[in-house]
N, C-alpha and C positions, 0 to 999 in steps of 0.2 A: 381264379388264379392269375388271369391277365391283369386284374386290378392290382395285385401285389407286385407284379413285375413292373408295372408302370410307376407305382409309388417308389419302388427300389431304384428304378432308373432316375427318377426325379431327385431322390436323395443323393445318389451318386453324382449327378450333374451339379447339384448345389455344392457338395463337398469339393468337387474338382474345381469349380469356380472359386471357392474360398481359398483353396490351396494356391491357385494361380494368382489371385489377387494379393495374397499375403506375400508371395515371393516377388511380386512386381514392384519396381521402384515408384511407379506412378501412384500407387495406393499407400505408400509408406507414410507414416506419421512421424513428423520431427517435433520433438519436444522443444519448447521455448527454453532458451538459456536462462539459468537461474540468475536473478539480479542480486548483487551483494548489497545488503542494506547496512547502514551505519546507525549507531545509537549515540545520542548526545544527551547529557543531563545539564540543565541550566538552573540557576537560582535567579528569581526575579523579584524586585520590590513592588510594592503596591498591588499585591494580588489578594486584596482584602475580602472580597465577596465572591460568591459562586458565579455571579454574572460576569465579573472581570475574567475569571478563569474560562468561562464559556466563550467570551469574546476573543480571547487569545487562542483558544483551541480552534475556533471556527476560522480565524485568520490564518492559522498555520495549515489547516486542511485545505484551504483555498489555494495554497501554493502547490505547484506541481512537484511531485517527488516525496511528499510527506505521507507516510503510510500509517503511523500510529502516534497519538499524543496522549500522555497521561499527566495530569496536573494534580499535585497534592500540596496544599498550602503554598509555599513559595518555590517548590521544586517542579520543574517541567522536564519530563522525559520524552524525547522525540526519536522515533525510528524513521529514517528517511533514506532516499536514494541519493547518494552524494554526487552522482553524475548529472542529476537534474537540479539540485539545490545545494548551496554551500552552507557551512556553519555560520558564516557572517550574514548570509541572507536570512537565516532563521532568527538570528539575534535582531536584525532590523525589523522583521515582522513583529516580533514580540514588543520591541521598544516603540514601534509606531502604532500599536493598538491602544486605543483609549480605555477609559474605565466606564463603569455604569453611570457614574455621576456626570462625567464629561467625555463623550466619545472622541473628542478631538484632542484630549490631553495626551501628552507623551511622558507619562510618569514612570513607566516600567524601566528599571535599570537592570541589565542582565549581566550575570557573571557565569563563565563556563565552570561547571563543577567537574564533569567527566566527559571526555571526548575520545 
């Protein structure tokens, strides 16, 4: 019988501690504010092979603020944090990325499709 009373007392102590901790400001959890992400769609020339697409994709991901990149043919869809990177910077990254034949070539010309 004493064993059950000790177990009940421990359970009550744990529940009381959890109740105090939950009501305390010191243990409260604050969620991070949600970041507003923007989406832009560009068209780019000279996106001939998959290696060119991968090179552009990698260059975009290396920039801070780029969250997602999808490239299909000459269309590039980018989800990004506009407080960290601008649309003009995204265009510069794409235009300054080379091709699989010449990594130093600046052949990609970009037009904004949707912003």
